[in-house]
Residue, then its C-alpha position, 0 to 999 in steps of 0.5 A: m035413070a032406069t030404062d027397059h032391058q036392051n041387049p048388051a051387044s046393042k049398047q055401043l059407046q058413041p063418039g064424044t061420050s064419057a070416058f067412064k060408062l057402066v050399066i047395072y041390070e037388076q037381074e042376072n044375065f042383063q035382064g030387068r031394069c037397067h041403070e047407066l053410070t058415067g061417074l061417082c055414085n055414093n048410093l045406088q038405092e037413092a039413085g033408084v037401083e033396087k039390086v045389082g044382078s049383072i053389070l056391063v062395063l062399056c068404058g072403065p075400069w070401076v070399083g064397086f063397094e058393099q056399102a054406101n059412100c064407097k065403104g066396105e068390101q070392094y069389087v073391081f070391074e074392067k071393060g067387059e060383061y059380068p052376067r052374075w055375082d060369081s063373075w066378079t067375086n068369089s068371097r060371097r061375104s055379101d051380096t050387096i053393092l051400094a056404091f060405084r066410082p071410076i078408077k083413074v088409070d094414068s100410068q103405063e108403068h106399074k110398081i108396087v111394094l108390099y110390106e110385112n108390118p105397118s108403116f112400111a117395115g119388115k120383110k117386103i115384096e117388090i113387083i114391077d110390071d107384072d101380075v103375081p098369082s102367088f106370093h108363095a111361089h115368089g118366096y114371100q110367105e109373110k102377112v101384108s100390113s102396109v103397101r106403097v104404090q109408086n106407079g100404076t093401079w093394082v088390085g090385091y087379093q086375099y088368096p092365091g089365084y086372085r081369089g077372096y077379098q079384093y083391095l084396090f091400090e091406087k098410087g100412094e101410101y097405105k100405112d096399115t090395113s085400115e087404109f086399104g079396107a082390110q080386116f086382116p093383113q093377108i094378101q097373097s096375089v096381086r095384078r095390074i089394072r090396065d085401062m083400055q087406053w094402054h092395054q086391050r083387055g076384057a073382063f077379068h076371069p078368076v082361075n077356078 
């Protein structure tokens, strides 16, 4: 449902509302028509959203997708304000978001294992309860072709410093790159997605 622009600061979550809440503005800096989501939306255009210019996450986290039906490049959003495209991605391969879904965060503990080869073979790097801005600094310089998430929810990045394409990893197994949406077996940094239920955390700010 589209409504006229409201100041983000004036949009406070009321008691008893959804555990997930996101507001899309069609222009940058929270201007223009806005659309509120409280759950999965497979096609923003069918929901009446012409374009995504800025995003306000009141309760999250969420993942946005370049294509309808939750396909294509991924963008992870945690609670906070995202006034323009470069506040949530620097890959710039696309300037389109056509789908959103909430990310379930159900664990206070985090453990992920990333493997060099498909089907969990070859060299590996294991990360427990930590964010790693550079795999190279931890002595891992291999490609990443499969991933096993034992606890928590994570986002991996193509380059060090949380840059490039983003890949969402929820609890489970990803036997090859196609299962986590990557065209290339390249992940060089990873961080935990931490829900406000467990961690007081605002919007993610990439390292310049």
